[in-house]
C-alpha positions as a Markdown table, in Angstrom:
| # | Residue | x | y | z |
|---|---|---|---|---|
| 1 | Met | -10.2 | 3.3 | 14.2 |
| 2 | Glu | -9.4 | 6.0 | 17.0 |
| 3 | Asn | -7.6 | 8.5 | 15.3 |
| 4 | Leu | -7.7 | 8.9 | 11.8 |
| 5 | Asp | -4.7 | 11.3 | 12.2 |
| 6 | Asp | -2.5 | 8.4 | 13.0 |
| 7 | Leu | -2.7 | 5.8 | 9.5 |
| 8 | Pro | -0.2 | 3.3 | 9.8 |
| 9 | Arg | 2.5 | 3.5 | 6.7 |
| 10 | Gly | 1.0 | 0.0 | 5.5 |
| 11 | Glu | -2.5 | 1.5 | 5.6 |
| 12 | Leu | -1.1 | 4.7 | 3.6 |
| 13 | Leu | 0.7 | 2.3 | 1.3 |
| 14 | Ala | -2.5 | 0.2 | 0.6 |
| 15 | Leu | -4.7 | 3.4 | 0.1 |
| 16 | Lys | -2.1 | 4.5 | -2.4 |
| 17 | Glu | -2.0 | 1.1 | -4.3 |
| 18 | Ile | -5.8 | 1.2 | -4.4 |
| 19 | Leu | -5.8 | 4.6 | -5.8 |
| 20 | Leu | -3.3 | 3.8 | -8.5 |
| 21 | Thr | -4.4 | 0.4 | -9.6 |
| 22 | Gly | -8.0 | -0.5 | -8.2 |
| 23 | Arg | -6.8 | -3.8 | -6.2 |
| 24 | Thr | -4.8 | -4.5 | -3.5 |
| 25 | Arg | -2.9 | -7.6 | -2.3 |
| 26 | Asp | -4.0 | -7.7 | 1.3 |
| 27 | Trp | -7.3 | -8.2 | 1.4 |
| 28 | Ala | -7.4 | -8.6 | 5.6 |
| 29 | Leu | -6.3 | -4.7 | 5.3 |
| 30 | Ala | -9.0 | -4.5 | 2.3 |
| 31 | Thr | -11.7 | -5.3 | 5.0 |
| 32 | Gln | -10.6 | -3.0 | 7.3 |
| 33 | Leu | -10.2 | 0.0 | 5.2 |
| 34 | Ile | -13.7 | -0.4 | 4.1 |
| 35 | Asn | -15.2 | -1.4 | 7.8 |
| 36 | Asp | -13.3 | 2.0 | 8.7 |
| 37 | Asp | -15.1 | 3.6 | 5.5 |
| 38 | Leu | -11.9 | 4.6 | 3.8 |
| 39 | Ile | -12.3 | 2.3 | 0.5 |
| 40 | Met | -15.5 | 1.0 | -1.0 |
| 41 | Gly | -16.2 | -2.1 | -3.8 |
| 42 | Ser | -17.4 | -1.3 | -7.2 |
| 43 | Pro | -19.6 | -3.4 | -8.9 |
| 44 | Ser | -16.9 | -4.4 | -11.2 |
| 45 | Ser | -14.9 | -5.3 | -7.8 |
| 46 | Tyr | -12.6 | -2.4 | -8.5 |
| 47 | Leu | -12.1 | -0.9 | -5.3 |
| 48 | Lys | -12.6 | 2.8 | -4.6 |
| 49 | Leu | -11.1 | 5.6 | -2.0 |
| 50 | Thr | -13.7 | 6.9 | -0.3 |
| 51 | Gly | -13.7 | 11.1 | 0.2 |
| 52 | Lys | -12.4 | 10.0 | 3.5 |
| 53 | Gly | -10.1 | 7.6 | 2.3 |
| 54 | Arg | -8.6 | 10.4 | -0.2 |
| 55 | Arg | -8.1 | 13.1 | 2.6 |
| 56 | Met | -6.5 | 10.6 | 4.8 |
| 57 | Leu | -4.0 | 9.7 | 1.7 |
| 58 | Val | -3.4 | 13.5 | 0.8 |
| 59 | Arg | -2.8 | 14.2 | 5.0 |
| 60 | Gly | -0.3 | 11.1 | 5.0 |
| 61 | Ser | 1.4 | 11.6 | 1.9 |
| 62 | Pro | 4.9 | 13.3 | 3.6 |
| 63 | Ser | 5.0 | 10.5 | 5.4 |
| 64 | Leu | 5.1 | 8.1 | 2.2 |
| 65 | Trp | 7.6 | 10.6 | 1.1 |
| 66 | Gln | 10.5 | 10.0 | 3.2 |
| 67 | Met | 13.3 | 7.5 | 2.8 |
| 68 | Ala | 14.0 | 4.3 | 5.3 |
| 69 | Ser | 17.3 | 5.1 | 6.7 |
């Protein structure tokens, strides 16, 4: 990932889903987020946001609040 300020909406939504449930339906995206050090797996097989992932979710939150036209 070149610039973390430019996380696509899909990645932000995946971070939000992982924060709320510890899981995601998109394992390819989860692998990418793990490689980007935004999430990590735990021994109980739940996914967790890293500090970097939490910061990116908070930074991107306003874009999640906007309603699609």
